[in-house]
C-alpha positions as CSV (number, residue, x, y, z in Angstrom):
1,X,-38.0,-15.3,-41.9
2,X,-38.4,-13.3,-45.2
3,X,-34.4,-14.1,-45.8
4,X,-35.7,-18.4,-44.8
5,X,-37.5,-18.0,-47.8
6,X,-35.1,-16.3,-50.1
7,X,-31.8,-18.4,-48.7
8,X,-34.4,-21.6,-49.0
9,X,-36.0,-21.2,-52.0
10,X,-34.6,-18.2,-54.0
11,X,-37.5,-16.1,-54.6
12,X,-36.0,-12.2,-55.1
13,X,-36.2,-9.5,-52.4
14,X,-38.6,-7.9,-54.4
15,X,-41.7,-10.6,-55.0
16,X,-41.1,-11.4,-50.8
17,X,-41.9,-7.5,-50.7
18,X,-44.8,-8.0,-52.8
19,X,-46.5,-11.2,-50.9
20,X,-45.9,-9.2,-47.7
21,X,-47.5,-6.3,-48.8
22,X,-50.6,-8.2,-50.4
23,X,-52.2,-9.3,-47.2
24,X,-52.2,-5.8,-46.5
25,X,-54.1,-4.8,-49.0
26,X,-56.9,-7.8,-49.3
27,X,-56.9,-7.1,-45.5
28,X,-58.3,-3.5,-46.4
29,X,-60.6,-5.1,-49.1
30,X,-62.0,-7.5,-47.1
31,X,-62.5,-4.8,-43.6
32,X,-64.7,-2.6,-46.2
33,X,-66.2,-5.0,-47.6
34,X,-66.6,-7.7,-46.0
35,X,-67.4,-6.5,-42.3
36,X,-70.7,-5.2,-42.7
37,X,-72.4,-8.5,-43.1
38,X,-71.3,-8.3,-39.4
39,X,-74.3,-6.4,-38.6
40,X,-76.8,-8.5,-40.3
41,X,-77.0,-11.5,-37.8
42,X,-73.3,-13.2,-39.2
43,X,-70.9,-11.9,-37.1
44,X,-70.3,-15.0,-35.3
45,X,-70.1,-16.7,-38.7
46,X,-67.9,-14.2,-40.4
47,X,-65.8,-14.4,-37.1
48,X,-65.2,-18.4,-37.9
49,X,-64.6,-18.2,-41.4
50,X,-61.8,-15.0,-40.9
51,X,-60.0,-17.5,-38.5
52,X,-60.8,-20.5,-41.0
53,X,-59.1,-18.1,-43.8
54,X,-56.0,-17.6,-41.7
55,X,-55.8,-21.2,-40.5
56,X,-55.5,-22.6,-44.8
57,X,-53.7,-19.4,-45.3
58,X,-51.0,-20.7,-42.7
59,X,-50.9,-24.6,-43.8
60,X,-50.0,-23.0,-47.2
61,X,-47.5,-20.7,-45.9
62,X,-45.9,-23.4,-44.4
63,X,-46.1,-26.0,-47.2
64,X,-45.3,-23.4,-50.2
65,X,-42.1,-23.0,-52.0
66,X,-42.8,-20.8,-54.7
67,X,-43.9,-17.5,-55.2
68,X,-47.5,-18.0,-56.6
69,X,-48.2,-20.6,-53.6
70,X,-47.2,-18.1,-50.7
71,X,-48.5,-15.2,-52.7
72,X,-52.2,-17.1,-52.8
73,X,-51.4,-18.1,-49.0
74,X,-51.1,-14.4,-47.8
75,X,-53.8,-13.1,-50.2
76,X,-55.9,-15.7,-47.8
77,X,-54.7,-14.8,-44.9
78,X,-55.5,-11.2,-45.6
79,X,-58.9,-11.8,-46.2
80,X,-58.9,-13.4,-43.2
81,X,-57.7,-11.3,-41.4
82,X,-60.0,-8.5,-43.0
83,X,-63.1,-11.1,-42.0
84,X,-62.7,-11.3,-38.6
85,X,-61.7,-8.2,-36.9
86,X,-64.5,-6.1,-37.6
87,X,-66.9,-8.6,-36.2
88,X,-65.1,-9.2,-33.2
89,X,-64.5,-5.5,-32.2
90,X,-68.3,-5.4,-32.9
91,X,-69.1,-7.9,-30.8
92,X,-66.6,-6.2,-27.8
93,X,-68.9,-3.2,-28.2
94,X,-72.1,-4.2,-28.6
95,X,-72.0,-6.9,-26.0
96,X,-70.7,-4.5,-23.3
97,X,-71.3,-1.0,-24.1
98,X,-71.2,0.7,-21.1
99,X,-67.3,-0.4,-20.9
100,X,-66.5,-0.5,-24.1
101,X,-63.7,1.5,-24.2
102,X,-62.1,-0.4,-21.7
103,X,-62.5,-3.9,-23.4
104,X,-61.5,-2.2,-26.8
105,X,-57.8,-1.5,-25.1
106,X,-57.5,-5.4,-23.9
107,X,-58.3,-6.4,-27.5
108,X,-56.0,-3.7,-28.2
109,X,-53.6,-5.3,-25.8
110,X,-53.2,-9.0,-26.9
111,X,-52.9,-7.7,-31.0
112,X,-49.8,-5.7,-29.7
113,X,-48.5,-8.6,-27.5
114,X,-49.1,-11.5,-30.8
115,X,-47.2,-8.1,-33.2
116,X,-44.4,-7.8,-30.9
117,X,-43.7,-11.5,-29.2
118,X,-44.8,-13.2,-33.0
119,X,-41.0,-12.8,-34.6
120,X,-39.4,-14.1,-30.9
121,X,-41.8,-16.8,-30.8
122,X,-41.2,-17.8,-35.3
123,X,-37.7,-17.6,-34.7
124,X,-37.4,-19.8,-31.8
125,X,-40.1,-22.5,-33.2
126,X,-38.2,-22.1,-36.9
127,X,-34.5,-23.0,-35.6
128,X,-36.2,-26.3,-34.1
129,X,-38.8,-27.5,-36.8
130,X,-37.9,-25.2,-40.2
131,X,-40.0,-22.7,-42.1
132,X,-43.2,-24.8,-41.2
133,X,-42.8,-25.1,-37.7
134,X,-44.6,-21.7,-36.7
135,X,-47.0,-21.6,-39.2
136,X,-48.3,-25.1,-38.6
137,X,-47.6,-23.6,-34.7
138,X,-50.2,-20.6,-35.5
139,X,-52.6,-22.9,-37.1
140,X,-52.9,-25.2,-34.6
141,X,-53.6,-22.1,-32.5
142,X,-55.8,-20.5,-34.2
143,X,-57.8,-24.0,-34.9
144,X,-58.0,-24.1,-31.1
145,X,-59.8,-20.8,-30.9
146,X,-62.7,-21.5,-33.3
147,X,-64.0,-24.7,-31.2
148,X,-64.0,-22.2,-28.2
149,X,-65.8,-19.5,-30.1
150,X,-68.0,-21.7,-31.8
151,X,-69.3,-22.7,-28.5
152,X,-70.0,-18.9,-27.5
153,X,-72.9,-17.2,-28.3
154,X,-72.4,-13.2,-29.6
155,X,-74.9,-10.7,-29.4
156,X,-76.8,-10.5,-32.8
157,X,-78.8,-7.8,-34.5
158,X,-82.6,-8.8,-34.7
159,X,-83.6,-9.6,-38.1
160,X,-86.6,-6.9,-38.5
161,X,-84.0,-4.3,-37.1
162,X,-80.9,-5.3,-39.5
163,X,-79.2,-2.8,-41.4
164,X,-80.2,-2.9,-45.7
165,X,-76.7,-1.1,-46.3
166,X,-74.2,-3.6,-48.4
167,X,-71.6,-2.0,-47.5
168,X,-70.5,0.8,-44.7
169,X,-68.9,3.6,-47.1
170,X,-72.3,6.1,-46.2
171,X,-71.2,5.9,-42.2
172,X,-68.9,8.4,-43.7
173,X,-71.4,11.0,-44.1
174,X,-71.5,11.2,-40.6
175,X,-69.4,14.1,-39.1
176,X,-68.4,12.2,-36.0
177,X,-67.2,9.3,-37.6
178,X,-65.4,10.8,-40.5
179,X,-63.3,13.1,-37.6
180,X,-62.5,9.6,-35.4
181,X,-61.3,7.6,-38.8
182,X,-59.2,10.5,-39.5
183,X,-57.8,10.0,-35.9
184,X,-57.1,6.4,-36.5
185,X,-55.6,7.5,-40.0
186,X,-53.4,10.0,-38.1
187,X,-52.2,7.1,-36.4
188,X,-51.2,4.3,-39.0
189,X,-49.6,6.6,-40.9
190,X,-47.2,7.7,-37.9
191,X,-46.8,4.0,-37.4
192,X,-46.2,3.3,-41.0
193,X,-43.1,5.8,-41.3
194,X,-41.7,4.9,-37.9
195,X,-41.9,0.8,-38.5
196,X,-40.1,1.3,-41.8
197,X,-37.9,3.9,-40.8
198,X,-36.6,3.3,-37.1
199,X,-33.9,0.6,-37.4
200,X,-32.5,2.6,-41.2
201,X,-32.1,5.9,-38.9
202,X,-30.5,4.5,-35.8
203,X,-28.1,2.3,-38.4
204,X,-27.6,6.2,-39.6
205,X,-26.5,7.5,-36.5
206,X,-24.5,4.3,-35.7
207,X,-26.7,3.4,-32.5
208,X,-26.1,0.4,-30.7
209,X,-27.5,-2.9,-32.4
210,X,-29.7,-3.7,-29.3
211,X,-31.5,-0.4,-29.7
212,X,-31.9,-1.0,-33.7
213,X,-33.3,-4.3,-33.4
214,X,-35.9,-4.3,-30.2
215,X,-36.6,-0.7,-31.2
216,X,-40.1,-2.4,-32.3
217,X,-41.3,-4.6,-29.9
218,X,-40.1,-2.4,-27.2
219,X,-42.4,0.7,-28.5
220,X,-45.0,-1.9,-28.2
221,X,-44.8,-2.8,-24.3
222,X,-46.9,0.3,-22.9
223,X,-49.6,-0.3,-25.8
224,X,-49.6,-4.2,-24.0
225,X,-49.8,-2.8,-20.3
226,X,-51.5,-0.1,-20.8
227,X,-54.3,-0.6,-23.5
228,X,-57.1,-1.6,-20.8
229,X,-56.5,1.8,-18.6
230,X,-55.9,4.0,-21.6
231,X,-59.3,2.6,-23.5
232,X,-61.5,3.6,-20.3
233,X,-59.9,6.8,-19.6
234,X,-60.3,7.5,-23.5
235,X,-64.2,7.0,-23.2
236,X,-64.5,8.7,-19.8
237,X,-62.3,12.3,-20.9
238,X,-64.0,11.6,-24.5
239,X,-62.4,10.0,-27.3
240,X,-62.5,13.2,-29.5
241,X,-60.2,15.0,-27.3
242,X,-58.1,12.5,-26.0
243,X,-57.2,10.7,-29.1
244,X,-56.8,14.2,-30.8
245,X,-54.3,15.3,-27.9
246,X,-52.7,11.9,-28.1
247,X,-52.1,12.5,-32.0
248,X,-51.0,15.4,-31.3
249,X,-47.8,15.0,-29.0
250,X,-47.2,11.8,-31.9
251,X,-46.6,14.5,-34.3
252,X,-44.4,16.3,-31.9
253,X,-42.7,13.3,-30.9
254,X,-42.2,12.4,-34.5
255,X,-40.5,15.6,-35.6
256,X,-38.3,15.4,-32.5
257,X,-36.8,11.7,-34.5
258,X,-36.2,14.4,-37.2
259,X,-34.2,16.6,-35.1
260,X,-32.1,14.1,-32.2
261,X,-28.6,14.3,-32.9
262,X,-27.8,11.2,-30.9
263,X,-29.2,7.7,-30.2
264,X,-29.5,8.4,-26.7
265,X,-32.5,11.5,-27.1
266,X,-33.3,9.5,-30.3
267,X,-34.2,6.6,-27.3
268,X,-35.8,9.2,-24.8
269,X,-38.2,10.6,-27.7
270,X,-39.0,7.2,-28.5
271,X,-39.3,6.3,-24.3
272,X,-42.3,9.2,-24.2
273,X,-44.3,8.7,-27.4
274,X,-44.5,5.2,-26.2
275,X,-45.8,5.7,-23.2
276,X,-48.1,8.4,-24.9
277,X,-49.8,6.1,-27.7
278,X,-50.2,3.3,-25.1
279,X,-52.3,6.0,-23.3
280,X,-54.3,7.6,-26.3
281,X,-54.3,4.8,-29.0
282,X,-57.6,3.7,-28.7
283,X,-59.0,7.1,-29.6
284,X,-59.8,6.5,-32.9
285,X,-61.7,2.8,-32.4
286,X,-63.7,4.2,-29.5
287,X,-64.5,7.7,-31.2
288,X,-65.7,6.0,-34.0
289,X,-67.7,3.2,-32.0
290,X,-69.7,6.0,-30.5
291,X,-70.4,7.4,-33.2
292,X,-72.2,5.0,-35.1
293,X,-75.1,3.4,-34.6
294,X,-74.8,-0.4,-32.3
295,X,-76.3,-2.3,-35.1
296,X,-73.8,-0.7,-37.6
297,X,-70.7,-1.1,-35.5
298,X,-69.2,-4.2,-37.9
299,X,-69.4,-1.8,-40.6
300,X,-68.3,1.4,-39.0
301,X,-65.1,-0.4,-37.6
302,X,-64.5,-2.5,-40.7
303,X,-64.4,1.2,-42.2
304,X,-61.9,2.6,-39.4
305,X,-60.0,-0.7,-39.9
306,X,-59.6,-0.6,-43.4
307,X,-58.3,3.3,-43.6
308,X,-55.9,2.7,-41.2
309,X,-54.3,-0.2,-43.0
310,X,-54.3,1.7,-46.6
311,X,-52.7,4.9,-44.8
312,X,-50.4,2.7,-42.8
313,X,-49.3,0.8,-46.2
314,X,-49.1,4.2,-48.1
315,X,-46.8,5.7,-46.1
316,X,-45.0,3.0,-45.4
317,X,-44.5,2.7,-48.9
318,X,-43.3,6.3,-49.2
319,X,-41.3,6.9,-46.0
320,X,-38.2,5.3,-47.9
321,X,-38.4,7.1,-50.4
322,X,-38.8,10.5,-48.7
323,X,-36.0,9.8,-46.2
324,X,-33.5,8.4,-49.2
325,X,-34.2,12.3,-51.4
326,X,-35.6,14.0,-48.6
327,X,-33.4,12.4,-45.5
328,X,-34.2,12.2,-41.7
329,X,-35.1,15.3,-40.4
330,X,-37.4,16.8,-43.4
331,X,-39.3,13.2,-43.7
332,X,-39.7,13.2,-39.9
333,X,-41.1,16.8,-39.8
334,X,-43.1,16.4,-42.7
335,X,-45.2,13.3,-41.0
336,X,-45.4,15.4,-38.2
337,X,-47.0,18.4,-40.3
338,X,-49.1,15.3,-42.6
339,X,-50.3,14.4,-39.0
340,X,-51.6,17.8,-37.3
341,X,-53.0,18.7,-40.7
342,X,-55.1,15.6,-40.3
343,X,-55.5,16.2,-36.3
344,X,-56.9,19.7,-37.6
345,X,-59.6,18.6,-40.1
346,X,-60.7,16.4,-37.4
347,X,-61.2,18.5,-35.4
348,X,-63.5,21.0,-37.4
349,X,-65.5,17.7,-38.7
350,X,-66.3,16.6,-34.9
351,X,-67.8,20.2,-33.9
352,X,-69.5,19.7,-30.5
353,X,-68.6,15.9,-30.4
354,X,-65.1,17.2,-29.4
355,X,-65.6,18.0,-25.9
356,X,-68.0,15.1,-25.1
357,X,-66.9,12.8,-22.4
358,X,-68.3,9.6,-20.6
359,X,-69.3,8.4,-24.0
360,X,-71.6,5.0,-25.0
361,X,-72.1,3.4,-28.1
362,X,-76.7,4.4,-28.7
363,X,-79.3,2.2,-30.6
364,X,-82.8,2.9,-31.5
365,X,-83.3,-1.3,-32.0
366,X,-82.7,-4.1,-30.0
367,X,-80.2,-6.5,-29.7
368,X,-81.0,-10.3,-29.5
369,X,-78.4,-12.9,-28.1
370,X,-78.4,-16.0,-30.5
371,X,-76.1,-19.3,-30.4
C-alpha cells in the first residue's frame, strides 16, 4: 500500500522507506529490552500490552495522512510486536516443553501465513474501503484476540524464582545459546537478501510477471504447511545439527540464484529452497529454547528475535547496493559464503551440543499457573 500513501498524500518514497524501516528497528529494541520482563511474572500482561500497541498503531496508520503521524504509528506497532512476540513464544515453550518444537513450528506457520496473505487481503479491502480499511480490519481482529487472551491462564515463574537480570545480553555467555542465535542470524540474513532482490533479479532475467509477483508468497507456503512437522523433526534429530544443515543447504541455494541463467532454472532452485526452509527453519528457535532455562525463555527468545530482525534489516539495506555494484552472481554467492561462515562459527560454539537429540528445555525452578 506504499504507492497509495505516495499518490494520495504526496509522501516521498524515501520517507515511506524510513517509515517501514523504523518498525523493524523498534521491534528489535523492544525484543531485547522489554521481552525479559515476561520472565518476571508479566508474560500475559506483555502479550496484551503488545497487541494493544498494535491496535493503536493500526488506527494511527488508518487515520494518518502525514509523515509524522505515520512514523509515530509505525513506531508504536514495532514496539508492540517486540513486546508481544517473545512473551508469546515463552508461553508456547513453557506450557508444553515436551512438544515445544512442534508448537514453535505451529506459531511459525501462523506468522508466515499472515505475512503471505496480508498483502492480498489488504489489496482487496482497500479496493472497497480505501486506505483505512485494512488497518481498521486488522485492529478489529487483534482486539478480538486481546479479549480471548485476557481470559486464558498462562504459566508464569514463581515470584521467588524469577530472574533478577533486567536484560538478556548475559545469555550470550552461554555458548549453546550463542550458537543457536548464529543459526537464526544466518536465516534472516538470507531472508533479507532474498526478499529485497527476488523481484529485481527475475525482472532482469525477463521472467514472466507471475514469477516475480508471487515469488515471496509462494516461498512462504512450504513454511506454512511444513512448520509443525519441521519443528517436531528438528526437536527429535537435534536443533543445532538440523538448523546447521538447513542453513548450509540454504547457502548453496542462495549461491544457485547467482548462477542460474534462466527463470525456469531459478524457479527450480526456488522450489527446493523453500521446501528445505519448511523443514529446518525452526532450528534456531528450538536451539535457543532448549539451551536457555525455562524461567528465562522470553529473554532468550527476545534476544534471538531482536538479532534476527537486525540481521534481516542490515542484509536488506546492503543487498541492493551489492546487487547494483557487484552484480547478481557476486551478491548471491557472497551471501552464501557469509551464511556458511556463520554456521561454521555456530558449529564451533555448539561443541558437544551439536549432536544432542530429543531436546527438552530444563528448569531448576517451579512454574506457577496464574490467570
